[in-house]
PDB file of N, CA, C and O in Angstrom:
ATOM      1  N   MET A   1     103.327 110.573  80.005  1.00  0.00           N
ATOM      2  CA  MET A   1     103.504 110.091  81.368  1.00  0.00           C
ATOM      3  C   MET A   1     103.480 108.495  81.261  1.00  0.00           C
ATOM      4  O   MET A   1     102.490 107.906  80.827  1.00  0.00           O
ATOM      5  N   ALA A   2     104.606 107.855  81.673  1.00  0.00           N
ATOM      6  CA  ALA A   2     104.657 106.423  81.703  1.00  0.00           C
ATOM      7  C   ALA A   2     104.229 105.926  83.085  1.00  0.00           C
ATOM      8  O   ALA A   2     104.739 106.328  84.131  1.00  0.00           O
ATOM      9  N   VAL A   3     103.240 105.009  83.003  1.00  0.00           N
ATOM     10  CA  VAL A   3     102.639 104.571  84.221  1.00  0.00           C
ATOM     11  C   VAL A   3     103.138 103.158  84.559  1.00  0.00           C
ATOM     12  O   VAL A   3     103.185 102.306  83.671  1.00  0.00           O
ATOM     13  N   LYS A   4     103.523 102.876  85.864  1.00  0.00           N
ATOM     14  CA  LYS A   4     104.044 101.615  86.188  1.00  0.00           C
ATOM     15  C   LYS A   4     103.152 101.093  87.344  1.00  0.00           C
ATOM     16  O   LYS A   4     102.543 101.861  88.089  1.00  0.00           O
ATOM     17  N   ILE A   5     103.110  99.783  87.449  1.00  0.00           N
ATOM     18  CA  ILE A   5     102.580  98.974  88.609  1.00  0.00           C
ATOM     19  C   ILE A   5     103.745  98.561  89.400  1.00  0.00           C
ATOM     20  O   ILE A   5     104.563  97.799  88.884  1.00  0.00           O
ATOM     21  N   ARG A   6     103.900  98.973  90.566  1.00  0.00           N
ATOM     22  CA  ARG A   6     105.075  98.635  91.391  1.00  0.00           C
ATOM     23  C   ARG A   6     104.731  98.489  92.839  1.00  0.00           C
ATOM     24  O   ARG A   6     103.593  98.706  93.255  1.00  0.00           O
ATOM     25  N   LEU A   7     105.771  98.103  93.636  1.00  0.00           N
ATOM     26  CA  LEU A   7     105.551  97.963  95.140  1.00  0.00           C
ATOM     27  C   LEU A   7     106.054  99.282  95.756  1.00  0.00           C
ATOM     28  O   LEU A   7     107.012  99.920  95.319  1.00  0.00           O
ATOM     29  N   ALA A   8     105.285  99.626  96.842  1.00  0.00           N
ATOM     30  CA  ALA A   8     105.628 100.712  97.748  1.00  0.00           C
ATOM     31  C   ALA A   8     105.797 100.158  99.106  1.00  0.00           C
ATOM     32  O   ALA A   8     104.855  99.607  99.675  1.00  0.00           O
ATOM     33  N   ARG A   9     107.005 100.288  99.667  1.00  0.00           N
ATOM     34  CA  ARG A   9     107.381  99.611 100.920  1.00  0.00           C
ATOM     35  C   ARG A   9     106.745 100.444 102.110  1.00  0.00           C
ATOM     36  O   ARG A   9     106.832 101.671 102.166  1.00  0.00           O
ATOM     37  N   HIS A  10     106.094  99.664 103.061  1.00  0.00           N
ATOM     38  CA  HIS A  10     105.657 100.205 104.311  1.00  0.00           C
ATOM     39  C   HIS A  10     106.037  99.198 105.473  1.00  0.00           C
ATOM     40  O   HIS A  10     106.656  98.169 105.203  1.00  0.00           O
ATOM     41  N   GLY A  11     105.712  99.465 106.594  1.00  0.00           N
ATOM     42  CA  GLY A  11     106.037  98.561 107.675  1.00  0.00           C
ATOM     43  C   GLY A  11     107.265  99.077 108.377  1.00  0.00           C
ATOM     44  O   GLY A  11     107.927 100.025 107.955  1.00  0.00           O
ATOM     45  N   ALA A  12     107.552  98.345 109.561  1.00  0.00           N
ATOM     46  CA  ALA A  12     108.768  98.765 110.351  1.00  0.00           C
ATOM     47  C   ALA A  12     110.012  98.229 109.774  1.00  0.00           C
ATOM     48  O   ALA A  12     110.026  97.487 108.792  1.00  0.00           O
ATOM     49  N   LYS A  13     111.103  98.644 110.440  1.00  0.00           N
ATOM     50  CA  LYS A  13     112.399  98.187 110.112  1.00  0.00           C
ATOM     51  C   LYS A  13     112.492  96.674 110.210  1.00  0.00           C
ATOM     52  O   LYS A  13     112.115  96.071 111.216  1.00  0.00           O
ATOM     53  N   LYS A  14     112.999  96.078 109.147  1.00  0.00           N
ATOM     54  CA  LYS A  14     113.146  94.510 109.052  1.00  0.00           C
ATOM     55  C   LYS A  14     111.777  93.838 109.044  1.00  0.00           C
ATOM     56  O   LYS A  14     111.744  92.612 109.141  1.00  0.00           O
ATOM     57  N   ARG A  15     110.642  94.534 108.938  1.00  0.00           N
ATOM     58  CA  ARG A  15     109.349  93.950 108.940  1.00  0.00           C
ATOM     59  C   ARG A  15     108.497  94.498 107.719  1.00  0.00           C
ATOM     60  O   ARG A  15     107.445  95.115 107.891  1.00  0.00           O
ATOM     61  N   PRO A  16     109.020  94.230 106.510  1.00  0.00           N
ATOM     62  CA  PRO A  16     108.410  94.833 105.277  1.00  0.00           C
ATOM     63  C   PRO A  16     107.002  94.500 105.030  1.00  0.00           C
ATOM     64  O   PRO A  16     106.605  93.369 105.310  1.00  0.00           O
ATOM     65  N   PHE A  17     106.193  95.397 104.521  1.00  0.00           N
ATOM     66  CA  PHE A  17     104.965  95.143 104.042  1.00  0.00           C
ATOM     67  C   PHE A  17     104.712  96.030 102.859  1.00  0.00           C
ATOM     68  O   PHE A  17     104.992  97.225 102.951  1.00  0.00           O
ATOM     69  N   TYR A  18     104.214  95.547 101.776  1.00  0.00           N
ATOM     70  CA  TYR A  18     104.199  96.339 100.485  1.00  0.00           C
ATOM     71  C   TYR A  18     102.792  96.586 100.039  1.00  0.00           C
ATOM     72  O   TYR A  18     101.914  95.741 100.215  1.00  0.00           O
ATOM     73  N   ARG A  19     102.570  97.749  99.459  1.00  0.00           N
ATOM     74  CA  ARG A  19     101.330  98.059  98.741  1.00  0.00           C
ATOM     75  C   ARG A  19     101.664  97.905  97.254  1.00  0.00           C
ATOM     76  O   ARG A  19     102.753  98.304  96.842  1.00  0.00           O
ATOM     77  N   ILE A  20     100.774  97.345  96.438  1.00  0.00           N
ATOM     78  CA  ILE A  20     101.017  97.329  95.027  1.00  0.00           C
ATOM     79  C   ILE A  20     100.195  98.511  94.466  1.00  0.00           C
ATOM     80  O   ILE A  20      98.968  98.550  94.557  1.00  0.00           O
ATOM     81  N   VAL A  21     100.926  99.450  93.895  1.00  0.00           N
ATOM     82  CA  VAL A  21     100.354 100.713  93.512  1.00  0.00           C
ATOM     83  C   VAL A  21     100.616 100.949  91.987  1.00  0.00           C
ATOM     84  O   VAL A  21     101.504 100.364  91.368  1.00  0.00           O
ATOM     85  N   VAL A  22      99.737 101.882  91.430  1.00  0.00           N
ATOM     86  CA  VAL A  22      99.964 102.351  90.051  1.00  0.00           C
ATOM     87  C   VAL A  22     100.385 103.820  90.202  1.00  0.00           C
ATOM     88  O   VAL A  22      99.749 104.651  90.850  1.00  0.00           O
ATOM     89  N   THR A  23     101.527 104.052  89.533  1.00  0.00           N
ATOM     90  CA  THR A  23     102.155 105.365  89.770  1.00  0.00           C
ATOM     91  C   THR A  23     102.912 105.792  88.527  1.00  0.00           C
ATOM     92  O   THR A  23     103.249 104.940  87.705  1.00  0.00           O
ATOM     93  N   ASP A  24     103.200 107.109  88.353  1.00  0.00           N
ATOM     94  CA  ASP A  24     104.049 107.641  87.304  1.00  0.00           C
ATOM     95  C   ASP A  24     105.456 107.162  87.650  1.00  0.00           C
ATOM     96  O   ASP A  24     105.853 107.132  88.815  1.00  0.00           O
ATOM     97  N   GLN A  25     106.189 106.794  86.623  1.00  0.00           N
ATOM     98  CA  GLN A  25     107.529 106.132  86.871  1.00  0.00           C
ATOM     99  C   GLN A  25     108.546 107.089  87.491  1.00  0.00           C
ATOM    100  O   GLN A  25     109.549 106.659  88.059  1.00  0.00           O
ATOM    101  N   GLU A  26     108.291 108.325  87.382  1.00  0.00           N
ATOM    102  CA  GLU A  26     109.163 109.413  87.871  1.00  0.00           C
ATOM    103  C   GLU A  26     108.949 109.674  89.424  1.00  0.00           C
ATOM    104  O   GLU A  26     109.798 110.286  90.072  1.00  0.00           O
ATOM    105  N   ASN A  27     107.887 109.231  89.942  1.00  0.00           N
ATOM    106  CA  ASN A  27     107.671 109.386  91.394  1.00  0.00           C
ATOM    107  C   ASN A  27     108.516 108.477  92.244  1.00  0.00           C
ATOM    108  O   ASN A  27     108.837 107.366  91.822  1.00  0.00           O
ATOM    109  N   PRO A  28     108.885 108.913  93.426  1.00  0.00           N
ATOM    110  CA  PRO A  28     109.715 108.057  94.296  1.00  0.00           C
ATOM    111  C   PRO A  28     108.995 106.821  94.676  1.00  0.00           C
ATOM    112  O   PRO A  28     107.768 106.773  94.584  1.00  0.00           O
ATOM    113  N   ARG A  29     109.742 105.749  95.128  1.00  0.00           N
ATOM    114  CA  ARG A  29     109.222 104.429  95.491  1.00  0.00           C
ATOM    115  C   ARG A  29     108.007 104.560  96.431  1.00  0.00           C
ATOM    116  O   ARG A  29     106.956 103.963  96.198  1.00  0.00           O
ATOM    117  N   ASP A  30     108.175 105.331  97.464  1.00  0.00           N
ATOM    118  CA  ASP A  30     107.107 105.379  98.548  1.00  0.00           C
ATOM    119  C   ASP A  30     106.319 106.736  98.404  1.00  0.00           C
ATOM    120  O   ASP A  30     105.659 107.178  99.345  1.00  0.00           O
ATOM    121  N   GLY A  31     106.409 107.356  97.236  1.00  0.00           N
ATOM    122  CA  GLY A  31     105.783 108.754  97.021  1.00  0.00           C
ATOM    123  C   GLY A  31     104.428 108.605  96.601  1.00  0.00           C
ATOM    124  O   GLY A  31     103.753 107.627  96.920  1.00  0.00           O
ATOM    125  N   ARG A  32     103.964 109.648  95.816  1.00  0.00           N
ATOM    126  CA  ARG A  32     102.612 109.846  95.321  1.00  0.00           C
ATOM    127  C   ARG A  32     102.290 108.707  94.365  1.00  0.00           C
ATOM    128  O   ARG A  32     103.151 108.288  93.591  1.00  0.00           O
ATOM    129  N   PHE A  33     101.035 108.190  94.408  1.00  0.00           N
ATOM    130  CA  PHE A  33     100.584 107.184  93.533  1.00  0.00           C
ATOM    131  C   PHE A  33      99.185 107.443  93.011  1.00  0.00           C
ATOM    132  O   PHE A  33      98.418 108.156  93.657  1.00  0.00           O
ATOM    133  N   LEU A  34      98.827 106.886  91.859  1.00  0.00           N
ATOM    134  CA  LEU A  34      97.484 107.053  91.356  1.00  0.00           C
ATOM    135  C   LEU A  34      96.444 106.245  92.058  1.00  0.00           C
ATOM    136  O   LEU A  34      95.359 106.737  92.369  1.00  0.00           O
ATOM    137  N   GLU A  35      96.767 105.021  92.307  1.00  0.00           N
ATOM    138  CA  GLU A  35      95.738 104.161  92.854  1.00  0.00           C
ATOM    139  C   GLU A  35      96.493 102.908  93.496  1.00  0.00           C
ATOM    140  O   GLU A  35      97.472 102.365  92.984  1.00  0.00           O
ATOM    141  N   LYS A  36      95.924 102.556  94.623  1.00  0.00           N
ATOM    142  CA  LYS A  36      96.474 101.296  95.275  1.00  0.00           C
ATOM    143  C   LYS A  36      95.557 100.146  94.811  1.00  0.00           C
ATOM    144  O   LYS A  36      94.335 100.207  94.946  1.00  0.00           O
ATOM    145  N   VAL A  37      96.198  99.092  94.257  1.00  0.00           N
ATOM    146  CA  VAL A  37      95.436  98.021  93.725  1.00  0.00           C
ATOM    147  C   VAL A  37      95.689  96.650  94.396  1.00  0.00           C
ATOM    148  O   VAL A  37      95.149  95.635  93.956  1.00  0.00           O
ATOM    149  N   GLY A  38      96.482  96.633  95.424  1.00  0.00           N
ATOM    150  CA  GLY A  38      96.693  95.510  96.243  1.00  0.00           C
ATOM    151  C   GLY A  38      97.728  95.590  97.319  1.00  0.00           C
ATOM    152  O   GLY A  38      98.311  96.650  97.546  1.00  0.00           O
ATOM    153  N   THR A  39      97.968  94.486  97.988  1.00  0.00           N
ATOM    154  CA  THR A  39      98.999  94.396  99.060  1.00  0.00           C
ATOM    155  C   THR A  39      99.720  93.151  98.856  1.00  0.00           C
ATOM    156  O   THR A  39      99.252  92.205  98.222  1.00  0.00           O
ATOM    157  N   TYR A  40     100.928  93.166  99.434  1.00  0.00           N
ATOM    158  CA  TYR A  40     101.788  91.872  99.424  1.00  0.00           C
ATOM    159  C   TYR A  40     102.592  91.814 100.657  1.00  0.00           C
ATOM    160  O   TYR A  40     103.372  92.713 100.970  1.00  0.00           O
ATOM    161  N   ASN A  41     102.400  90.772 101.340  1.00  0.00           N
ATOM    162  CA  ASN A  41     103.117  90.537 102.711  1.00  0.00           C
ATOM    163  C   ASN A  41     103.983  89.278 102.577  1.00  0.00           C
ATOM    164  O   ASN A  41     103.490  88.151 102.587  1.00  0.00           O
ATOM    165  N   PRO A  42     105.274  89.515 102.455  1.00  0.00           N
ATOM    166  CA  PRO A  42     106.241  88.388 102.285  1.00  0.00           C
ATOM    167  C   PRO A  42     106.558  87.690 103.557  1.00  0.00           C
ATOM    168  O   PRO A  42     107.204  86.642 103.530  1.00  0.00           O
ATOM    169  N   LEU A  43     106.148  88.205 104.650  1.00  0.00           N
ATOM    170  CA  LEU A  43     106.582  87.574 106.013  1.00  0.00           C
ATOM    171  C   LEU A  43     105.697  86.525 106.523  1.00  0.00           C
ATOM    172  O   LEU A  43     105.998  85.927 107.557  1.00  0.00           O
ATOM    173  N   THR A  44     104.544  86.238 105.824  1.00  0.00           N
ATOM    174  CA  THR A  44     103.671  85.154 106.342  1.00  0.00           C
ATOM    175  C   THR A  44     104.312  83.794 105.850  1.00  0.00           C
ATOM    176  O   THR A  44     105.250  83.768 105.054  1.00  0.00           O
ATOM    177  N   GLU A  45     103.765  82.745 106.355  1.00  0.00           N
ATOM    178  CA  GLU A  45     104.268  81.384 105.922  1.00  0.00           C
ATOM    179  C   GLU A  45     104.333  81.208 104.448  1.00  0.00           C
ATOM    180  O   GLU A  45     105.343  80.830 103.853  1.00  0.00           O
ATOM    181  N   THR A  46     103.189  81.508 103.890  1.00  0.00           N
ATOM    182  CA  THR A  46     103.150  81.588 102.380  1.00  0.00           C
ATOM    183  C   THR A  46     102.856  82.985 102.049  1.00  0.00           C
ATOM    184  O   THR A  46     101.882  83.541 102.556  1.00  0.00           O
ATOM    185  N   ALA A  47     103.658  83.604 101.209  1.00  0.00           N
ATOM    186  CA  ALA A  47     103.490  85.035 101.073  1.00  0.00           C
ATOM    187  C   ALA A  47     102.070  85.422 100.586  1.00  0.00           C
ATOM    188  O   ALA A  47     101.541  84.861  99.626  1.00  0.00           O
ATOM    189  N   GLN A  48     101.497  86.387 101.283  1.00  0.00           N
ATOM    190  CA  GLN A  48     100.167  86.724 101.065  1.00  0.00           C
ATOM    191  C   GLN A  48     100.016  87.857 100.100  1.00  0.00           C
ATOM    192  O   GLN A  48     100.625  88.914 100.266  1.00  0.00           O
ATOM    193  N   VAL A  49      99.203  87.645  99.083  1.00  0.00           N
ATOM    194  CA  VAL A  49      98.959  88.643  97.993  1.00  0.00           C
ATOM    195  C   VAL A  49      97.481  88.938  97.909  1.00  0.00           C
ATOM    196  O   VAL A  49      96.696  88.008  97.721  1.00  0.00           O
ATOM    197  N   ASP A  50      97.062  90.176  98.037  1.00  0.00           N
ATOM    198  CA  ASP A  50      95.632  90.550  97.911  1.00  0.00           C
ATOM    199  C   ASP A  50      95.651  91.528  96.761  1.00  0.00           C
ATOM    200  O   ASP A  50      96.432  92.479  96.810  1.00  0.00           O
ATOM    201  N   LEU A  51      94.829  91.360  95.707  1.00  0.00           N
ATOM    202  CA  LEU A  51      94.751  92.227  94.566  1.00  0.00           C
ATOM    203  C   LEU A  51      93.288  92.522  94.203  1.00  0.00           C
ATOM    204  O   LEU A  51      92.385  91.724  94.452  1.00  0.00           O
ATOM    205  N   ASN A  52      93.103  93.680  93.617  1.00  0.00           N
ATOM    206  CA  ASN A  52      91.829  94.032  93.101  1.00  0.00           C
ATOM    207  C   ASN A  52      91.997  93.724  91.581  1.00  0.00           C
ATOM    208  O   ASN A  52      92.484  94.561  90.820  1.00  0.00           O
ATOM    209  N   ALA A  53      91.602  92.562  91.187  1.00  0.00           N
ATOM    210  CA  ALA A  53      91.906  91.991  89.861  1.00  0.00           C
ATOM    211  C   ALA A  53      91.289  92.951  88.748  1.00  0.00           C
ATOM    212  O   ALA A  53      91.931  93.224  87.734  1.00  0.00           O
ATOM    213  N   GLU A  54      90.102  93.414  88.970  1.00  0.00           N
ATOM    214  CA  GLU A  54      89.391  94.234  88.071  1.00  0.00           C
ATOM    215  C   GLU A  54      90.222  95.534  87.683  1.00  0.00           C
ATOM    216  O   GLU A  54      90.294  95.920  86.517  1.00  0.00           O
ATOM    217  N   ARG A  55      90.836  96.176  88.733  1.00  0.00           N
ATOM    218  CA  ARG A  55      91.559  97.344  88.531  1.00  0.00           C
ATOM    219  C   ARG A  55      92.984  97.031  87.938  1.00  0.00           C
ATOM    220  O   ARG A  55      93.536  97.830  87.181  1.00  0.00           O
ATOM    221  N   VAL A  56      93.514  95.930  88.283  1.00  0.00           N
ATOM    222  CA  VAL A  56      94.811  95.592  87.668  1.00  0.00           C
ATOM    223  C   VAL A  56      94.623  95.336  86.177  1.00  0.00           C
ATOM    224  O   VAL A  56      95.458  95.730  85.363  1.00  0.00           O
ATOM    225  N   LYS A  57      93.519  94.671  85.824  1.00  0.00           N
ATOM    226  CA  LYS A  57      93.388  94.424  84.429  1.00  0.00           C
ATOM    227  C   LYS A  57      93.043  95.792  83.711  1.00  0.00           C
ATOM    228  O   LYS A  57      93.486  96.004  82.582  1.00  0.00           O
ATOM    229  N   TYR A  58      92.338  96.621  84.296  1.00  0.00           N
ATOM    230  CA  TYR A  58      92.081  98.030  83.765  1.00  0.00           C
ATOM    231  C   TYR A  58      93.429  98.692  83.407  1.00  0.00           C
ATOM    232  O   TYR A  58      93.679  99.077  82.265  1.00  0.00           O
ATOM    233  N   TRP A  59      94.236  98.797  84.387  1.00  0.00           N
ATOM    234  CA  TRP A  59      95.498  99.461  84.168  1.00  0.00           C
ATOM    235  C   TRP A  59      96.461  98.807  83.277  1.00  0.00           C
ATOM    236  O   TRP A  59      97.238  99.500  82.620  1.00  0.00           O
ATOM    237  N   LEU A  60      96.472  97.527  83.203  1.00  0.00           N
ATOM    238  CA  LEU A  60      97.238  96.776  82.115  1.00  0.00           C
ATOM    239  C   LEU A  60      96.675  97.141  80.751  1.00  0.00           C
ATOM    240  O   LEU A  60      97.425  97.427  79.818  1.00  0.00           O
ATOM    241  N   ALA A  61      95.376  97.132  80.640  1.00  0.00           N
ATOM    242  CA  ALA A  61      94.688  97.558  79.337  1.00  0.00           C
ATOM    243  C   ALA A  61      95.034  98.999  78.924  1.00  0.00           C
ATOM    244  O   ALA A  61      95.077  99.299  77.731  1.00  0.00           O
ATOM    245  N   GLN A  62      95.291  99.925  79.931  1.00  0.00           N
ATOM    246  CA  GLN A  62      95.612 101.276  79.694  1.00  0.00           C
ATOM    247  C   GLN A  62      97.101 101.413  79.326  1.00  0.00           C
ATOM    248  O   GLN A  62      97.547 102.495  78.945  1.00  0.00           O
ATOM    249  N   GLY A  63      97.783 100.439  79.427  1.00  0.00           N
ATOM    250  CA  GLY A  63      99.284 100.484  79.080  1.00  0.00           C
ATOM    251  C   GLY A  63     100.268 100.586  80.183  1.00  0.00           C
ATOM    252  O   GLY A  63     101.450 100.866  79.985  1.00  0.00           O
ATOM    253  N   ALA A  64      99.728 100.340  81.411  1.00  0.00           N
ATOM    254  CA  ALA A  64     100.672 100.356  82.575  1.00  0.00           C
ATOM    255  C   ALA A  64     101.653  99.169  82.495  1.00  0.00           C
ATOM    256  O   ALA A  64     101.230  98.065  82.149  1.00  0.00           O
ATOM    257  N   THR A  65     102.864  99.348  82.783  1.00  0.00           N
ATOM    258  CA  THR A  65     103.851  98.271  82.815  1.00  0.00           C
ATOM    259  C   THR A  65     104.304  97.849  84.178  1.00  0.00           C
ATOM    260  O   THR A  65     104.849  98.657  84.930  1.00  0.00           O
ATOM    261  N   PRO A  66     104.084  96.566  84.524  1.00  0.00           N
ATOM    262  CA  PRO A  66     104.500  96.109  85.878  1.00  0.00           C
ATOM    263  C   PRO A  66     105.942  95.875  86.022  1.00  0.00           C
ATOM    264  O   PRO A  66     106.590  95.484  85.051  1.00  0.00           O
ATOM    265  N   THR A  67     106.480  96.082  87.136  1.00  0.00           N
ATOM    266  CA  THR A  67     107.935  95.874  87.333  1.00  0.00           C
ATOM    267  C   THR A  67     108.083  94.292  87.393  1.00  0.00           C
ATOM    268  O   THR A  67     107.072  93.591  87.419  1.00  0.00           O
ATOM    269  N   HIS A  68     109.265  93.779  87.414  1.00  0.00           N
ATOM    270  CA  HIS A  68     109.613  92.385  87.332  1.00  0.00           C
ATOM    271  C   HIS A  68     108.952  91.660  88.572  1.00  0.00           C
ATOM    272  O   HIS A  68     108.408  90.561  88.462  1.00  0.00           O
ATOM    273  N   THR A  69     109.038  92.331  89.714  1.00  0.00           N
ATOM    274  CA  THR A  69     108.517  91.587  90.926  1.00  0.00           C
ATOM    275  C   THR A  69     106.995  91.586  90.903  1.00  0.00           C
ATOM    276  O   THR A  69     106.387  90.606  91.333  1.00  0.00           O
ATOM    277  N   VAL A  70     106.357  92.651  90.415  1.00  0.00           N
ATOM    278  CA  VAL A  70     104.910  92.685  90.391  1.00  0.00           C
ATOM    279  C   VAL A  70     104.458  91.745  89.276  1.00  0.00           C
ATOM    280  O   VAL A  70     103.399  91.122  89.355  1.00  0.00           O
ATOM    281  N   MET A  71     105.286  91.659  88.238  1.00  0.00           N
ATOM    282  CA  MET A  71     104.828  90.740  87.148  1.00  0.00           C
ATOM    283  C   MET A  71     104.886  89.309  87.636  1.00  0.00           C
ATOM    284  O   MET A  71     103.992  88.556  87.249  1.00  0.00           O
ATOM    285  N   SER A  72     105.822  88.845  88.433  1.00  0.00           N
ATOM    286  CA  SER A  72     105.864  87.523  88.989  1.00  0.00           C
ATOM    287  C   SER A  72     104.674  87.314  89.870  1.00  0.00           C
ATOM    288  O   SER A  72     104.067  86.244  89.820  1.00  0.00           O
ATOM    289  N   LEU A  73     104.284  88.334  90.722  1.00  0.00           N
ATOM    290  CA  LEU A  73     103.234  88.177  91.547  1.00  0.00           C
ATOM    291  C   LEU A  73     101.816  88.061  90.680  1.00  0.00           C
ATOM    292  O   LEU A  73     100.929  87.268  90.996  1.00  0.00           O
ATOM    293  N   LEU A  74     101.737  88.875  89.657  1.00  0.00           N
ATOM    294  CA  LEU A  74     100.557  88.743  88.895  1.00  0.00           C
ATOM    295  C   LEU A  74     100.375  87.436  88.140  1.00  0.00           C
ATOM    296  O   LEU A  74      99.277  86.915  87.945  1.00  0.00           O
ATOM    297  N   LYS A  75     101.626  86.914  87.701  1.00  0.00           N
ATOM    298  CA  LYS A  75     101.535  85.467  87.106  1.00  0.00           C
ATOM    299  C   LYS A  75     101.111  84.449  88.049  1.00  0.00           C
ATOM    300  O   LYS A  75     100.357  83.532  87.725  1.00  0.00           O
ATOM    301  N   LYS A  76     101.604  84.606  89.252  1.00  0.00           N
ATOM    302  CA  LYS A  76     101.208  83.561  90.342  1.00  0.00           C
ATOM    303  C   LYS A  76      99.661  83.642  90.531  1.00  0.00           C
ATOM    304  O   LYS A  76      98.971  82.634  90.682  1.00  0.00           O
ATOM    305  N   GLU A  77      99.176  84.884  90.514  1.00  0.00           N
ATOM    306  CA  GLU A  77      97.706  85.089  90.724  1.00  0.00           C
ATOM    307  C   GLU A  77      96.888  84.806  89.562  1.00  0.00           C
ATOM    308  O   GLU A  77      95.661  84.800  89.660  1.00  0.00           O
ATOM    309  N   GLY A  78      97.533  84.549  88.375  1.00  0.00           N
ATOM    310  CA  GLY A  78      96.864  84.265  87.147  1.00  0.00           C
ATOM    311  C   GLY A  78      96.316  85.471  86.382  1.00  0.00           C
ATOM    312  O   GLY A  78      95.455  85.317  85.517  1.00  0.00           O
ATOM    313  N   LEU A  79      96.797  86.630  86.689  1.00  0.00           N
ATOM    314  CA  LEU A  79      96.318  87.899  86.013  1.00  0.00           C
ATOM    315  C   LEU A  79      97.227  88.375  84.884  1.00  0.00           C
ATOM    316  O   LEU A  79      96.875  89.308  84.162  1.00  0.00           O
ATOM    317  N   PHE A  80      98.426  87.729  84.717  1.00  0.00           N
ATOM    318  CA  PHE A  80      99.258  88.213  83.644  1.00  0.00           C
ATOM    319  C   PHE A  80      99.907  86.951  82.928  1.00  0.00           C
ATOM    320  O   PHE A  80     100.577  86.120  83.542  1.00  0.00           O
ATOM    321  N   SER A  81      99.658  86.897  81.656  1.00  0.00           N
ATOM    322  CA  SER A  81     100.205  85.680  80.935  1.00  0.00           C
ATOM    323  C   SER A  81     101.316  86.099  80.121  1.00  0.00           C
ATOM    324  O   SER A  81     101.515  87.294  79.899  1.00  0.00           O
ATOM    325  N   ASN A  82     102.113  85.109  79.625  1.00  0.00           N
ATOM    326  CA  ASN A  82     103.255  85.491  78.788  1.00  0.00           C
ATOM    327  C   ASN A  82     102.802  86.024  77.419  1.00  0.00           C
ATOM    328  O   ASN A  82     103.588  86.726  76.783  1.00  0.00           O
ATOM    329  N   THR A  83     101.642  85.750  76.946  1.00  0.00           N
ATOM    330  CA  THR A  83     101.217  86.389  75.670  1.00  0.00           C
ATOM    331  C   THR A  83     100.867  87.780  75.759  1.00  0.00           C
ATOM    332  O   THR A  83     100.847  88.459  74.732  1.00  0.00           O
ATOM    333  N   ALA A  84     100.559  88.328  77.004  1.00  0.00           N
ATOM    334  CA  ALA A  84     100.184  89.609  77.187  1.00  0.00           C
ATOM    335  C   ALA A  84     101.457  90.556  77.407  1.00  0.00           C
ATOM    336  O   ALA A  84     101.341  91.765  77.606  1.00  0.00           O
ATOM    337  N   GLN A  85     102.591  89.936  77.354  1.00  0.00           N
ATOM    338  CA  GLN A  85     103.872  90.745  77.645  1.00  0.00           C
ATOM    339  C   GLN A  85     104.089  91.581  76.425  1.00  0.00           C
ATOM    340  O   GLN A  85     103.782  91.169  75.306  1.00  0.00           O
ATOM    341  N   SER A  86     104.647  92.817  76.650  1.00  0.00           N
ATOM    342  CA  SER A  86     105.005  93.653  75.573  1.00  0.00           C
ATOM    343  C   SER A  86     106.473  93.559  75.312  1.00  0.00           C
ATOM    344  O   SER A  86     106.982  94.218  74.405  1.00  0.00           O
TER     345      SER A  86
END
């Protein structure tokens, strides 16, 4: 089972709000997930990112691979460095 850290879209039409979730890569985008580790709101003046850093580090240590978008969010928050990249 390959585990990914990715965004799950919620919110109304043209008003996106995302949950940062850990899920099996074969599950649908907004489908079942293992754990919610944060949220991302791109509509605020400065995009708002809330993360549970401890759980993100745990899943990265377990081999979960973040998507490109989540990777850039983690880098901005200081949780993912270029040396940790696989």
